[in-house]
C-alpha angles and dihedrals in degrees: 000000000000124000090242090056091049092049096050098044104032105028107020095064090059092044089052092046093049094049089046096053097039093041093051092047093050094047093049091046098047108023112026093153089065091055097099144101094250088212117198093204093111092054095054129356094183108127089342101115097052093043093046094047093048092049097047095043091049095046093047091050091048091046091053091048094050092050090051091046101042113016097042110073115247094241091057089055092048091051087055089050096255108126121185090260091053090046091051089053090051089050090054095049105031098025091049092049093047091045093054090049094048098045092044091052094044091049090053090048091050091047089051091049092051098044103036109080095201094051094044094050094053094049126088136211094267091054092055094040095054092045090052092045090052090048092052091047092052092046093051091045090055089049089063093063097083088054090049090049091055091056098031095124095051102038089210096148093050088050092054094044093050090048091053094048091049091050090053097043092049095042094240122157122245098047093141092051092060090068094062106135095016109130118253092246091065090049093048090050088051094050094048091044091053090048089058089059091049095052095035096093090059097051140061088262088084088085089079088077092060102082107179096222093147089059089069094057105036115131099220135046118244108243107219099168132002 
């Protein structure tokens, strides 16, 4: 196991998590007015609704799938009747569908940003950087599907990925070693994905942490215009 492999899969997750937590805390404490989506919908609605809906639907579906596959321990999934092989089949079908939706929507949003003068002028470097980083993450994630298809009946890759995540989440040694035999494309997807969490506090993507739960239970309507 090389030193670079050990760094990315034993040390880098904690580095990203630390920067994520501290960065979000500092931004919320010092610059709350920048904690927003900075949506460009009002500037140009052309092709925005379809692209935005596809992207958000796909990302939410992928997020739920990653939580079930990585955060939830393997034994819990097996108690529920979801073995690594079954989970890998779900990844192929649901993950593939959600991945296509997300990368299609994001591609349309990027095309709009590059071709619409009003939208491109109001953006900044961090907006474009995080969008491109997300696009690369989705592209590499889609590239893992052929490998998953080859081992769909054994679920071996899902087993290794879940073991790695559980080692990291429970602060156990040997996390990097659990990825022995996992193809490089999975590892690249993991590194780029962790990087997104590290840079998230410094971009507009931070708005995903503001879930408006209170909005659903408020007692009075907000009067915008009488």
